[in-house]
C-alpha positions as CSV (number, residue, x, y, z in Angstrom):
1,M,-34.3,43.2,-68.9
2,T,-32.7,42.0,-65.6
3,T,-29.0,42.0,-64.7
4,E,-29.1,38.2,-65.1
5,E,-30.1,38.7,-68.7
6,M,-27.7,41.5,-69.4
7,F,-24.6,40.1,-67.8
8,G,-23.1,36.7,-67.4
9,Y,-22.8,34.9,-64.1
10,E,-19.1,35.5,-63.9
11,E,-19.1,39.1,-65.3
12,P,-17.8,41.6,-62.8
13,V,-20.5,44.3,-62.6
14,F,-20.9,45.4,-59.0
15,I,-18.5,47.8,-57.3
16,I,-17.7,47.1,-53.7
17,S,-20.3,49.5,-52.2
18,V,-23.1,48.0,-54.3
19,A,-22.1,44.5,-53.5
20,A,-21.9,45.3,-49.8
21,R,-25.4,46.9,-49.9
22,M,-26.8,43.9,-51.7
23,L,-25.3,41.6,-49.0
24,G,-26.1,43.7,-46.0
25,V,-22.4,43.9,-44.9
26,R,-19.9,46.7,-44.7
27,T,-17.3,47.2,-47.4
28,Q,-14.6,46.5,-44.9
29,T,-16.1,43.0,-44.4
30,L,-15.7,42.2,-48.1
31,R,-12.1,43.5,-48.0
32,Y,-11.4,41.3,-45.0
33,Y,-12.8,38.2,-46.8
34,E,-10.6,39.0,-49.7
35,T,-7.5,39.3,-47.4
36,L,-8.4,35.9,-46.0
37,G,-8.6,34.5,-49.5
38,L,-12.3,33.6,-49.2
39,I,-13.2,35.7,-52.2
40,E,-11.3,37.0,-55.2
41,P,-13.1,39.9,-56.9
42,S,-11.9,41.3,-60.2
43,R,-10.1,44.6,-60.4
44,T,-10.6,47.5,-62.8
45,R,-7.6,49.2,-64.4
46,G,-7.9,51.7,-61.6
47,N,-7.6,48.8,-59.1
48,Q,-11.2,49.0,-57.9
49,R,-12.8,45.8,-56.7
50,V,-15.6,44.7,-59.0
51,F,-17.9,41.7,-58.0
52,S,-19.8,39.3,-60.2
53,R,-23.0,37.5,-59.2
54,S,-20.8,34.5,-58.5
55,D,-18.8,36.5,-56.0
56,V,-22.0,37.8,-54.4
57,E,-23.4,34.3,-54.0
58,R,-20.2,33.1,-52.5
59,V,-20.4,35.7,-49.8
60,Q,-24.0,34.7,-49.2
61,R,-22.8,31.1,-48.6
62,I,-20.1,32.4,-46.3
63,R,-22.6,34.5,-44.3
64,N,-25.0,31.5,-44.2
65,L,-22.4,29.2,-42.8
66,M,-21.5,31.8,-40.2
67,D,-25.0,33.0,-39.2
68,S,-27.1,29.8,-39.5
69,L,-24.6,27.1,-38.7
70,G,-22.2,29.0,-36.3
71,V,-19.1,28.2,-38.4
72,N,-16.2,30.6,-37.8
73,L,-14.1,32.1,-40.6
74,A,-11.4,29.4,-40.2
75,G,-14.1,26.7,-40.6
76,V,-15.6,28.6,-43.6
77,E,-12.2,28.5,-45.2
78,V,-12.0,24.7,-44.7
79,V,-15.5,24.1,-45.9
80,L,-15.2,26.2,-49.1
81,K,-11.8,25.0,-50.2
C-alpha cells in the first residue's frame, strides 16, 4: 500500500525533515517559504510543521518556477496567488 492509498492528498503526514529530503531542499528553505506566505504547513500540538502531499507539490511548483523559468520569489508569490 502506497502513501497515496493510505493518506488523503491534504492529510499532513511528512515532518519538515522528510519533506525537505523529498524535495531536495534544506529545512530552512521550507521555513523561509512559510515566512513569505508561500506555503502553510499544518502544525502538531507540539507546534511541529507537518506537510501534506499538497504542500510538497506546491513547493515543487515553486522550485520549478524558480529553477526552470528563472522567476524570483516575489514573482512566484504573484504567480501563485
